[in-house]
N, C-alpha and C positions, 0 to 999 in steps of 0.2 A: 371591321377592319379588312384593309385589302391585304394581298399577299405579302407585301413589303413594310406594312405598317408595325410598329413595335409598341409593346405595353410600357407603362410606367415602370414595371419592375425591371423590364430589358432595359429601359431608358437609365435608369439609377445603377444597376449592376454593371451593365457593358457599354451603355451609350456615353455616359459622362467621362469614366475613366477613358475609354478610347478617343473621345473628342480631345481631352487634355493631352493625350500623348500627340495626337494629329497636330496640335497647335505647337507642341514642344519641337516636333519633327520638322515643321516648316521653317522654324527659326534655326534648327541644327542644320538642316541641309542647304540653308540660303547663308548660312555664317552670320546671321543677324543676331545681334546681343538681345537678351530677352529683357523687355522693359514689362514688368509685372502687370502694370495696369492694361497696357496693350495686350499682353498675352491672354489675361482673364478676359478681356473683351472679345479677342479673337476666338478664344474657347467658347465662350457664352454665344456669340454668333453662330458658330459652327453646330454647337449643340441644339439649339433651338431651330436652325435651318434644316438638320439632319432629321430631327423629330418631325418637323412640318412637313417636309418634302415627301416622307414615306406615307403620307396620307394623300398625295396626289395619285390620280388613276394612270400612273405610269408603270413600265415594266422595268424588271430588274436589269441594271445596267445604265439605264438613262438616269437614274437617281445618282449614280456614282459620278457621272459625268457632272450633273449639276453639283453635287458636294464639291467636287474639285474646282469647279468655276467659282462657287461661293468663297472656298477657301482661298484661292489665288486674289480674287476681287478684294475680300475683305483684308487680306494681308497687305495688299498694295495701298489700299486707302487708309488703312491704320497707321503704317509706317511712312506713308508717303515716300516711297522709294523712287518712284519715277520708272521710266522706260529701263534703265540699266538693270532694274532687278526682275522685270517681268519674263525673261527667259530663264534665270536662275529659280525663280518660284514656280515656273511651269515644270522645269526638270524635277525639281524637289516634290512636287505633287504627282507626277509620273512615278518617281521611285517610291513614293510613299503608298500609292495605290499598288504597286508590286508588292511592297511589305506587307500590306493589309491582306492581299490575296494568299501570300505565303503562310502568313501568320493562321488564316482561316483554313487553309489546306492542311496546315500541321497540327491544327486542332482537330479537324476530322479524322486525319491518319492516326492521331493519339487516341481518340475514342474507340476507333475500330480496333486498334490493337489492344486495348484495355478490355473492352465489352463485346467486340466482335461486331460485324457489319450490322447484322439485323437490329441488335440491341441499340446501336448508335443512332441508326435511322429512326427508331422509335423515340430515343432521348430528343432528338431534334425536331420531330412532327408531331408528336402525340403527348408529350409531357406538358405539365402547366408551366406557366411563363416563368415563374421563380426557378424551376428545376433547369429549363432551357438556358436562363441567363446564366445560372451557375456553371452549367457545362461549356459556356462560352468563354469564361474567364481564363483559360489556358491561351486562347487566341490573343488576348489583350496583353497577357504576359509576353507572348512570343513576340507581338508587335513592338512592346517596349524595348526587348532585347535586340530586335532588328534596327530600332530607331537609334539605340544607344551605339551598336556597331556601326551604323551609317554615319552618324554623327562623328565617330572616330575616324572613319575612312574620309569623310569629307575634310575634316580637320587636318589629316595627313596630305590631302591633295592640295590644300591652301598652303600648308607649309612647303610642300614640294615646289609649288607655283612661285612662292616668294623666294626660295633659294635659287632656283633656275633664273628667274630675272635678276637677282643680284650677281649671280656668277656671271651671266652673259654680259652685263654692263661692264664688269669688271674686265672681261676677257677682250671686249670690243675697245675699250679705251686704252688697253696696254699695248696693242698691237700697233 
């Protein structure tokens, strides 16, 4: 295995739940209603592509760009959204990337606070795959919380935009 590949344990414990959250997030952040068949297809594509891309001889970072490209492309193809949703899906994937990075960072900070820096490094580098996967569960929980908060914020923005448009139209016609 290369440096970014993952084991089956890591895929089952962390990868699949995280990919399901990512698929939910792209829906929430683009205000797209969830069609369960398409949602599960999108999540499945993302799970398989995430797992397979990690076997490529590429450096960390390039895989993330590939993941986001596949997420955007799969979302566009499954929902046949057209050009009007390209920008929102790109913005959603960038917000999602930031959420993932913050969730991973909070997980590391949490482990350092609980176990100390040296022990936390040992847990991530030298523990067996199941232990490493278990210690990454908090990042998945943090990601879910960020997506939940983000979906609330995106809904509030959509509501504000809708109210502003209605109010502006009424003011313009009454003058």
